[in-house]
C-alpha positions in Angstrom: -23.5 -23.2 -9.1 -25.3 -19.2 -9.9 -24.2 -16.3 -7.8 -27.0 -14.6 -5.6 -28.8 -12.0 -7.4 -27.5 -7.9 -6.7 -23.9 -9.5 -8.6 -21.1 -8.0 -10.4 -22.3 -9.6 -14.0 -26.0 -7.8 -12.6 -24.4 -3.8 -11.1 -21.8 -3.1 -14.2 -18.8 -4.7 -16.0 -15.7 -5.8 -13.9 -12.3 -5.7 -15.2 -11.5 -9.6 -14.4 -9.9 -11.9 -17.4 -11.7 -14.8 -15.0 -12.6 -16.3 -12.5 -11.2 -20.0 -10.7 -13.2 -22.3 -9.3 -10.4 -23.8 -6.9 -11.6 -27.2 -4.3 -11.0 -28.7 -1.3 -12.1 -32.3 -0.1 -13.5 -33.1 3.6 -10.1 -33.7 5.2 -7.4 -32.1 2.7 -5.4 -28.8 3.8 -5.2 -27.2 0.6 -7.3 -26.3 -2.5 -6.4 -27.5 -6.1 -8.1 -25.9 -9.3 -11.2 -27.5 -10.8 -12.7 -25.4 -13.7 -11.1 -21.9 -15.7 -14.6 -19.6 -16.0 -15.3 -16.4 -18.1 -15.5 -13.0 -16.8 -19.1 -11.6 -16.0 -21.1 -14.9 -16.0 -23.5 -15.3 -13.0 -24.3 -19.5 -13.4 -21.9 -22.3 -14.3 -22.3 -26.6 -14.0 -20.0 -28.4 -12.7 -20.1 -32.3 -12.3 -18.5 -33.7 -8.9 -16.1 -36.2 -8.5 -16.9 -39.2 -5.7 -14.3 -37.7 -4.4 -15.8 -34.2 -3.9 -19.0 -34.9 -2.8 -17.9 -33.2 0.5 -15.6 -30.2 0.2 -16.0 -26.8 0.1 -16.0 -24.6 -3.3 -14.0 -21.6 -3.7 -14.5 -18.6 -6.8 -11.6 -16.6 -6.9 -11.7 -13.2 -9.8 -8.5 -13.0 -12.0 -6.7 -10.6 -13.6 -4.2 -11.2 -16.4 -1.3 -8.5 -16.3 1.9 -7.4 -14.5 2.2 -8.2 -10.8 1.8 -5.8 -8.1 4.9 -4.6 -6.0 5.9 -6.4 -3.4 7.0 -4.9 -0.7 9.8 -5.6 2.3 9.7 -3.9 5.5 10.7 -4.2 8.9 9.4 -2.7 11.9 11.1 -1.4 15.3 14.3 -1.0 16.4 17.3 -3.5 14.9 18.2 -5.5 17.9 22.1 -5.1 16.3 21.9 -1.3 17.1 21.5 -1.5 20.5 24.8 -0.9 22.4 
């Protein structure tokens, strides 16, 4: 697996703490992690299991630290306030 030229590692260092490689097997509804990769990589090898030969793969960057704030906001008028 190689990332295309001009990716983050060729432009400038990024602030991710690593990458999580996930697989979604053919016919499956969800993804599961298969590899944890170092930050600023541009290539990696992966030996697939027989059931992973037909699958989709997803590479996601992650950062350790505090979670982002979660906002709960309801828009529109309150239906119970109508007279």
